[in-house]
C-alpha positions as CSV (number, residue, x, y, z in Angstrom):
1,M,-0.1,0.0,-0.2
2,S,1.6,3.4,-1.0
3,V,0.9,6.7,1.0
4,E,0.7,9.6,-1.2
5,L,3.4,12.4,0.1
6,R,1.3,15.4,-1.2
7,V,-2.4,15.3,-3.2
8,G,-3.5,17.6,-5.9
9,T,-6.4,18.3,-7.9
10,R,-5.7,15.8,-10.4
11,V,-2.5,14.0,-9.3
12,A,-0.5,12.8,-6.2
13,V,3.0,12.1,-5.8
14,R,4.2,9.1,-3.9
15,R,7.7,7.4,-3.4
16,V,8.5,5.2,-6.3
17,Q,8.4,1.5,-5.1
18,A,9.2,-1.9,-6.1
19,G,5.5,-2.6,-7.0
20,D,5.9,-0.3,-10.0
21,E,8.4,-1.8,-11.9
22,A,6.3,-3.1,-14.5
23,R,4.4,-0.3,-15.6
24,F,7.2,1.9,-15.0
25,V,9.5,0.2,-17.4
26,E,6.3,-0.4,-19.8
27,L,5.6,3.6,-19.8
28,S,9.5,4.2,-20.1
29,R,9.8,2.4,-23.2
30,G,6.9,3.8,-25.0
31,S,8.3,7.5,-23.9
32,A,12.0,6.8,-24.6
33,E,11.7,8.4,-28.1
34,F,9.6,11.6,-26.6
35,H,12.5,12.0,-23.8
36,R,15.3,11.9,-26.4
37,P,17.8,13.9,-25.7
38,W,16.3,15.4,-22.6
39,V,16.6,12.2,-20.0
40,V,17.2,8.4,-20.3
41,L,14.6,6.6,-17.7
42,P,15.0,3.0,-16.5
43,A,13.5,0.5,-19.5
44,S,14.4,-3.0,-17.9
45,A,14.2,-4.6,-14.7
46,T,17.7,-4.0,-13.8
47,E,17.6,-0.8,-14.8
48,F,14.5,-0.2,-12.3
49,A,16.2,-1.9,-9.6
50,D,19.4,0.3,-9.7
51,Y,16.9,3.3,-10.2
52,L,14.9,2.4,-7.1
53,A,18.3,1.5,-5.0
54,R,18.9,5.6,-5.7
55,F,16.4,6.7,-3.1
56,G,17.1,6.2,0.4
57,G,15.3,9.4,1.3
58,V,18.7,10.7,2.5
59,D,20.4,11.9,-0.5
60,A,17.6,11.1,-3.1
61,V,14.0,10.8,-3.1
62,G,12.4,9.3,-6.0
63,M,8.5,10.0,-6.7
64,V,5.7,9.2,-9.1
65,V,3.0,11.3,-10.3
66,C,0.1,9.1,-10.1
67,L,-3.3,10.4,-11.5
68,R,-6.1,10.7,-8.7
69,D,-8.5,8.9,-11.5
70,G,-7.4,5.5,-11.7
71,G,-3.9,5.8,-10.0
72,D,-2.0,5.2,-13.4
73,L,1.6,6.7,-13.6
74,A,1.8,9.8,-15.2
75,G,5.3,10.6,-14.6
76,I,8.4,10.8,-12.6
77,V,9.9,13.7,-10.0
78,N,13.2,13.0,-8.1
79,I,14.6,15.3,-5.6
80,N,18.8,14.3,-6.3
81,G,21.6,15.6,-4.7
82,I,20.4,16.8,-1.2
83,V,22.9,18.4,1.0
84,R,22.4,19.4,4.3
85,G,24.1,21.6,6.5
86,S,24.2,25.0,5.6
87,Y,23.5,24.4,1.8
88,Q,19.6,22.5,2.6
89,R,19.4,21.7,-1.4
90,G,18.3,19.6,-3.8
91,V,18.4,19.2,-7.6
92,L,14.8,18.2,-9.3
93,G,14.8,15.5,-12.3
94,Y,11.3,15.1,-13.9
95,A,9.5,13.7,-16.7
96,A,6.1,12.7,-18.0
97,F,5.1,9.2,-19.7
98,L,2.9,9.3,-22.6
99,P,0.3,9.2,-22.9
100,Y,-0.2,12.0,-20.3
101,A,2.6,14.4,-21.4
102,G,1.3,17.9,-22.4
103,R,-1.8,17.6,-20.0
104,G,-0.3,19.8,-17.0
105,Y,0.0,16.4,-14.8
106,L,3.7,16.7,-14.6
107,G,3.5,20.6,-13.7
108,E,1.3,19.6,-10.8
109,G,3.1,16.7,-9.9
110,V,6.4,18.9,-9.8
111,G,4.6,21.6,-7.8
112,L,3.6,19.0,-5.0
113,A,7.1,17.8,-4.7
114,V,8.7,21.1,-4.5
115,R,5.9,21.6,-1.6
116,Y,7.2,18.2,-0.2
117,A,10.9,19.4,-0.4
118,F,10.3,22.6,1.6
119,E,7.9,21.6,3.9
120,Q,8.6,18.1,4.7
121,L,12.6,17.8,3.8
122,G,13.1,21.5,5.2
123,L,15.2,22.4,2.1
124,Q,15.8,25.8,1.6
125,R,16.5,25.7,-2.2
126,V,15.4,23.4,-4.8
127,E,17.3,23.4,-8.4
128,A,16.6,21.9,-11.9
129,D,19.1,21.7,-14.6
130,I,17.7,22.2,-18.2
131,Q,19.3,21.7,-21.6
132,P,18.6,25.0,-23.4
133,G,16.3,23.4,-25.8
134,N,13.9,21.8,-23.4
135,S,11.3,24.5,-24.1
136,A,8.5,22.3,-22.4
137,S,10.7,22.0,-19.3
138,I,11.5,25.8,-18.7
139,R,7.8,26.7,-19.2
140,L,7.1,24.2,-16.5
141,V,9.6,25.9,-14.0
142,R,8.9,29.1,-15.0
143,R,5.2,28.6,-14.2
144,L,6.2,27.4,-10.8
145,G,8.4,30.4,-9.9
146,F,11.8,29.4,-10.7
147,R,14.5,31.8,-11.7
148,K,17.3,31.6,-14.2
149,E,20.8,31.6,-12.7
150,G,23.1,31.0,-15.3
151,V,24.4,28.3,-18.1
152,S,26.7,25.7,-17.3
153,P,28.8,24.2,-20.6
154,A,28.9,20.5,-20.9
155,F,27.4,20.3,-17.6
156,I,25.6,16.6,-17.6
157,K,26.4,13.4,-19.2
158,I,23.3,12.2,-21.1
159,D,22.9,9.2,-23.3
160,G,26.8,9.5,-23.5
161,E,26.8,12.9,-24.7
162,W,28.1,16.1,-22.4
163,R,25.4,18.6,-22.5
164,D,24.8,22.2,-21.8
165,H,22.4,23.2,-19.2
166,E,20.7,26.2,-17.9
167,R,20.3,26.3,-13.9
168,W,17.1,27.3,-12.0
169,A,16.3,27.7,-8.8
170,L,13.7,28.3,-6.6
171,T,14.2,29.2,-2.7
172,H,11.6,29.1,-0.2
173,V,10.7,31.9,2.1
174,Y,10.1,31.2,5.9
């Protein structure tokens, strides 16, 4: 049984779990071309197990965005690279699954995950690193109030290639 971390109007976010494997892998495979070159998601049982193992809740939290109507997986949101101490920050990773892309589900889910990061994890700052050509992702973070802080050349290696990324951030006002 899963426990939602946050519930919105049309979606809820909860931690990704082993029972998600079959549907997650199926949706990931069906969305692979849609995600290219922005992100590569686990597309096999082994890759999913490795993915799941990353999320112990200390350094990273992996979540799925679930439709409130029916519970299907609409996407994923991760808070990676959590740093405590004087930083209190984490880095977002997110992706919509087809056939749910472009319907606003992911934007709502990312918003819920950011609230969770601020309110439950106690983070002060949430960052998003986005490839400059990924206009849908840039629109999503802008809608959520993120600000562009700069560009980092050859910043993240994705699908075997070092890619430039814009750095976006949102800070929590206490």
